[in-house]
C-alpha positions as CSV (number, residue, x, y, z in Angstrom):
1,M,23.5,-5.3,19.2
2,R,19.8,-5.9,19.9
3,G,18.9,-2.3,19.5
4,R,20.8,-2.1,16.2
5,G,18.9,-5.2,15.1
6,I,15.6,-3.5,15.9
7,A,16.6,-0.5,13.9
8,T,17.5,-2.7,11.0
9,I,14.1,-4.5,11.2
10,N,12.3,-1.2,11.4
11,F,14.2,0.1,8.4
12,A,13.4,-3.1,6.5
13,V,9.7,-2.9,7.4
14,H,9.7,0.7,6.3
15,R,11.1,-0.2,2.9
16,Y,8.6,-3.1,2.5
17,L,5.6,-0.8,3.4
18,R,6.7,1.9,1.0
19,A,7.1,-0.7,-1.7
20,S,3.7,-2.1,-0.9
21,S,2.2,1.4,-1.0
22,S,3.7,2.0,-4.4
23,L,2.3,-1.3,-5.8
24,A,-1.1,-0.5,-4.3
25,G,-1.2,2.7,-6.3
26,S,0.2,5.5,-4.3
27,S,2.7,7.4,-6.4
28,G,3.3,10.7,-4.6
29,R,2.2,13.2,-2.1
30,V,0.6,16.5,-2.8
31,S,0.6,18.9,0.1
32,S,-2.2,21.4,0.2
33,T,-3.4,23.4,3.3
34,I,-1.9,25.4,6.0
35,V,-3.1,27.2,9.2
36,D,-1.1,29.3,11.7
37,F,-2.0,29.1,15.4
38,S,-0.4,32.4,16.1
39,G,2.8,30.7,17.0
40,G,4.1,29.4,13.7
41,S,2.1,26.3,13.9
42,S,0.1,24.9,11.0
43,I,-1.7,22.0,9.5
44,V,-1.5,20.6,6.0
45,K,-3.4,18.3,3.7
46,D,-1.5,15.4,2.2
47,D,-3.5,13.8,-0.6
48,R,-2.4,10.9,-2.7
49,D,-2.7,11.1,-6.5
50,G,-1.6,9.4,-9.6
51,A,-2.7,5.8,-8.8
52,Y,-2.2,3.2,-11.4
53,G,-3.9,-0.1,-11.8
54,H,-5.2,-2.7,-14.4
55,N,-7.9,-5.3,-14.6
56,F,-6.3,-8.7,-15.5
57,K,-9.6,-10.6,-15.5
58,N,-9.1,-11.7,-19.1
59,M,-5.3,-12.3,-18.7
60,K,-5.4,-15.8,-20.1
61,S,-6.8,-14.7,-23.4
62,D,-3.8,-12.5,-24.2
63,R,-0.8,-13.8,-22.3
64,K,1.6,-12.5,-24.8
65,L,0.4,-8.9,-24.5
66,F,0.3,-9.3,-20.7
67,G,3.9,-10.5,-20.7
68,I,5.0,-7.5,-22.8
69,A,3.1,-5.1,-20.5
70,A,4.4,-6.8,-17.4
71,G,7.9,-6.6,-18.6
72,A,7.6,-2.9,-19.5
73,F,6.0,-2.2,-16.1
74,S,8.8,-4.1,-14.3
75,A,11.5,-2.2,-16.2
76,S,9.7,1.1,-15.6
77,F,9.3,0.4,-11.9
78,A,12.9,-0.7,-11.5
79,F,14.1,2.5,-13.3
80,S,11.9,4.8,-11.1
81,S,13.1,3.0,-8.0
82,M,16.7,3.4,-9.1
83,S,16.2,7.1,-9.9
84,A,14.8,7.6,-6.4
85,A,17.7,5.8,-4.8
86,L,20.2,8.0,-6.7
87,A,18.3,11.2,-5.7
88,K,18.1,10.6,-1.9
89,E,21.0,11.2,0.5
90,R,20.7,8.0,2.5
91,V,22.3,7.3,5.8
92,V,24.7,4.5,6.4
93,P,23.1,1.8,8.6
94,E,25.6,2.4,11.4
95,R,24.4,6.0,11.8
96,M,20.6,5.3,11.4
97,P,18.7,6.1,14.6
98,E,16.7,3.2,16.1
99,E,13.6,5.2,16.7
100,V,12.5,8.7,15.7
101,I,9.3,10.4,16.9
102,L,8.1,13.7,15.6
103,Y,5.6,15.8,17.7
104,Q,4.0,18.2,15.2
105,Y,1.1,20.0,13.6
106,E,0.8,18.5,10.2
107,A,1.4,21.7,8.2
108,C,3.5,23.7,10.6
109,P,6.2,25.2,8.3
110,F,8.9,24.5,11.0
111,C,7.7,20.9,11.4
112,N,7.8,20.5,7.6
113,K,11.4,21.7,7.6
114,V,12.2,18.7,9.8
115,K,10.2,16.3,7.7
116,A,11.9,17.5,4.5
117,F,15.2,16.6,6.1
118,L,14.1,13.2,7.4
119,D,12.4,12.4,4.1
120,Y,15.5,13.4,2.0
121,H,17.8,11.2,4.2
122,D,15.2,8.4,4.2
123,V,15.1,8.3,8.0
124,P,12.0,6.4,9.1
125,Y,10.0,8.3,11.7
126,R,6.7,8.2,13.5
127,V,4.4,11.1,14.0
128,V,2.4,12.3,17.0
129,E,-0.2,14.9,15.9
130,V,-0.6,17.4,18.8
131,N,-3.9,18.9,19.7
132,P,-3.3,22.7,19.6
133,V,-5.9,23.4,22.2
134,G,-4.5,21.5,25.2
135,K,-1.3,19.9,23.8
136,K,-1.9,16.9,26.1
137,E,0.5,14.9,23.8
138,L,3.3,17.1,25.2
139,K,2.3,16.9,28.9
140,W,5.6,15.0,29.5
141,S,7.7,18.0,28.2
142,E,8.4,21.4,29.7
143,Y,9.0,22.7,26.2
144,K,5.7,23.2,24.5
145,K,6.6,24.7,21.1
146,L,6.6,22.5,18.0
147,P,8.3,20.6,16.5
148,V,9.7,18.4,19.1
149,L,11.8,15.4,17.9
150,V,12.7,12.4,20.1
151,V,15.6,10.5,18.7
152,D,16.4,7.2,20.5
153,G,14.9,8.8,23.7
154,E,16.7,12.1,23.4
155,Q,14.5,15.2,23.1
156,L,15.5,17.8,20.5
157,N,13.7,21.2,20.2
158,D,13.5,24.0,17.6
159,S,13.5,23.0,13.9
160,T,16.9,24.6,13.0
161,A,18.6,23.1,16.1
162,I,17.0,19.7,15.4
163,I,18.3,19.7,11.8
164,T,21.8,20.8,12.7
165,S,22.0,18.1,15.4
166,L,20.7,15.4,13.1
167,N,22.9,16.5,10.2
168,S,26.0,16.1,12.4
169,R,24.8,12.7,13.8
170,L,24.0,11.3,10.4
171,G,27.3,12.3,8.9
172,A,27.3,15.9,7.4
173,P,28.9,16.0,4.0
174,P,32.1,18.0,3.8
175,M,31.9,21.6,2.5
176,S,34.1,24.6,2.3
177,E,33.9,27.5,4.7
178,E,32.4,29.7,2.0
179,Q,29.7,27.0,1.3
180,R,28.9,26.7,5.0
181,K,28.5,30.5,5.4
182,E,26.2,30.6,2.4
183,E,24.1,27.7,3.7
184,D,23.8,29.4,7.1
185,Q,22.9,32.7,5.6
186,W,19.9,31.3,3.7
187,R,18.8,29.1,6.6
188,R,18.5,32.2,8.7
189,W,16.6,33.9,5.8
190,V,14.0,31.2,5.9
191,D,13.4,31.6,9.7
192,D,13.7,35.4,9.8
193,H,11.9,36.3,6.6
194,L,10.3,33.6,4.4
195,V,8.1,32.0,7.1
196,H,6.6,35.4,8.0
197,L,5.2,35.8,4.5
198,L,3.1,32.6,4.8
199,S,0.2,33.6,7.0
200,P,-0.6,36.9,5.3
201,N,-0.8,35.0,2.0
202,I,-2.7,31.9,3.3
203,Y,-5.3,34.0,5.0
204,R,-5.3,36.9,2.6
205,S,-9.1,36.6,2.1
206,T,-12.0,35.0,3.9
207,S,-12.3,32.4,1.2
208,E,-8.6,31.5,1.4
209,A,-8.9,31.3,5.2
210,L,-11.9,28.9,5.0
211,E,-10.0,26.9,2.4
212,A,-7.3,26.3,4.9
213,F,-9.5,25.6,7.9
214,D,-11.8,23.3,6.0
215,Y,-8.9,20.8,6.0
216,I,-8.1,21.3,9.7
217,A,-11.7,20.6,10.6
218,E,-11.5,17.2,8.9
219,N,-7.9,16.1,9.6
220,G,-6.6,17.9,12.7
221,N,-6.4,16.4,16.1
222,F,-9.7,17.9,17.4
223,S,-12.8,16.9,19.3
224,T,-16.1,17.3,17.5
225,T,-16.7,20.7,19.2
226,E,-13.1,21.8,18.6
227,R,-13.5,20.8,14.9
228,F,-16.4,23.1,14.4
229,T,-14.7,26.0,16.2
230,A,-11.5,25.4,14.3
231,K,-13.3,25.7,10.9
232,Y,-15.4,28.8,11.4
233,V,-14.1,30.7,14.4
234,G,-10.5,29.8,13.6
235,A,-10.8,30.9,10.0
236,A,-12.3,34.2,11.0
237,A,-9.7,34.8,13.7
238,M,-6.7,34.0,11.5
239,Y,-8.1,36.3,8.8
240,F,-7.8,39.2,11.2
241,I,-4.6,38.0,12.8
242,S,-3.0,37.8,9.4
243,K,-3.7,41.5,8.9
244,R,-1.8,42.2,12.1
245,L,1.1,40.0,11.1
246,K,1.2,41.8,7.8
247,K,1.5,45.1,9.6
248,K,4.0,43.8,12.1
249,H,6.4,42.6,9.4
250,N,5.9,45.7,7.2
251,I,4.3,43.9,4.4
252,T,2.4,46.1,2.0
253,D,1.3,43.6,-0.7
254,E,1.5,40.1,0.6
255,R,1.5,38.4,-2.8
256,A,4.2,40.8,-4.2
257,A,6.3,40.0,-1.1
258,L,5.9,36.3,-1.6
259,Y,6.9,36.6,-5.3
260,E,9.8,38.8,-4.4
261,A,11.0,36.2,-1.9
262,A,10.8,33.4,-4.5
263,E,12.8,35.4,-7.0
264,T,15.3,36.4,-4.3
265,W,15.8,32.7,-3.7
266,M,16.2,31.9,-7.4
267,T,18.8,34.7,-7.7
268,A,20.7,33.1,-4.8
269,L,20.9,29.9,-6.8
270,G,22.8,31.7,-9.5
271,G,21.9,29.1,-12.2
272,R,22.7,26.1,-10.0
273,R,20.3,23.2,-9.7
274,F,20.3,23.6,-5.9
275,L,22.0,26.0,-3.6
276,G,24.1,23.0,-2.6
277,G,25.1,22.4,-6.2
278,E,24.1,19.1,-7.7
279,K,22.5,18.0,-4.4
280,P,20.3,20.0,-2.0
281,N,21.9,21.4,1.1
282,L,20.2,22.3,4.4
283,A,19.1,25.7,3.0
284,D,17.4,24.0,0.1
285,L,15.6,21.6,2.4
286,A,14.5,24.5,4.7
287,V,13.0,26.5,1.8
288,F,11.3,23.5,0.4
289,G,10.0,22.4,3.8
290,V,8.3,25.7,4.6
291,L,6.8,26.1,1.1
292,R,5.6,22.5,0.7
293,P,2.4,23.0,2.8
294,I,1.3,26.0,0.7
295,R,2.3,24.6,-2.8
296,H,-1.2,23.6,-3.8
297,L,-3.1,26.3,-2.1
298,R,-4.1,29.4,-4.0
299,A,-1.0,31.3,-2.7
300,G,1.4,28.5,-3.8
301,E,-0.2,28.1,-7.2
302,D,0.1,31.9,-7.7
303,M,3.7,31.8,-6.6
304,V,4.7,29.1,-9.1
305,K,2.7,30.7,-11.9
306,N,4.2,34.2,-11.4
307,T,7.8,33.5,-10.5
308,N,10.7,31.2,-11.7
309,I,10.7,29.0,-8.6
310,G,8.7,26.1,-10.2
311,V,11.6,24.3,-11.8
312,W,13.7,24.3,-8.6
313,Y,10.6,23.2,-6.6
314,K,10.1,20.3,-9.0
315,N,13.7,19.3,-8.7
316,M,13.4,19.4,-4.9
317,E,10.3,17.1,-5.0
318,E,12.2,14.6,-7.1
319,A,15.3,14.8,-4.8
320,V,13.4,14.5,-1.5
321,G,11.2,11.8,-2.9
322,P,8.3,10.1,-1.0
323,S,7.9,10.5,2.7
324,S,9.8,8.1,5.0
325,R,7.1,8.5,7.6
326,L,6.1,5.2,9.2
327,P,2.5,4.1,9.5
328,S,0.7,4.2,12.8
329,N,0.5,1.2,15.2
330,F,-3.0,0.4,13.9
331,Q,-1.8,0.3,10.3
332,M,1.2,-1.9,11.3
333,A,-1.1,-4.3,13.2
334,E,-3.5,-4.5,10.2
335,M,-0.5,-5.6,8.0
336,G,0.6,-8.1,10.6
337,K,3.9,-6.2,11.2
338,P,5.7,-5.9,14.6
339,V,5.2,-2.7,16.5
340,Q,8.2,-1.3,18.3
341,S,6.6,1.9,19.7
342,T,3.5,2.8,21.5
343,V,3.3,6.1,19.6
344,T,0.5,6.5,17.1
345,S,0.1,9.0,14.4
């Protein structure tokens, strides 16, 4: 009973913090940078844009106007909150895990698959950003690949296996055998094909490689020396590695291959809003998860501009909604909130 109570408190604090974040001016997340550490690991940039605010210094001089504006704002905020609530596939409290910890690289496409699933189901989670050089954050684990998810003390490995396990635990929606086969087919397509197109596109040119590593240098879990190395040596290394990956996966024109994959996915939808119909299924979340880190890079911008995937991607952004990631212990302490875990992000 105590554990369930802690989970409920954590869930409530999560809701409060997200509401506070919205009122403070954070309206959405824009993902923008990826890097591959030769093993499907990446780092992404999450910016906040679209802040709103107003100066009410002269509020007394125009109370009527303020009242109208406040009423309109309240109605708009309530409507947007209701829309978000209707879009997400939330978990019943009885199935909500008490503590979820994700060990990751911020823009790793496989890590982003897991985050897309957690965000869509509004499962609060903490993040441990792993240093790719020594991986000391994983010294307790024999398994060293990422992502690693710890759910109520149980370690889960491999993004596809993690999502399958969580989906069952949280209460997978019923589907026909035909729907399940289609979902499985396209989940395999993501792992076996789509992810292999990312690095050749992200590191297609030296300028694009530097664009990606510029973020890593500033936001990755690196020492000062490692940060310098990551930006310049890393960018140069990944530029050449991407050429080898391009050859390994028989890619002639990386942009054309990315566009073809986007159109292949749109053809699979067959006019449906999502592959899952009116709601995303696990394949939708997988495609969205691996594409989210590159969406606002040059490769992602080109993909949206030159294919028909943009509408589906926007629908997915609305369905998945804001991140359910919890703040670090430091942020919690600053807000005077109780800390249930020693993990920091």
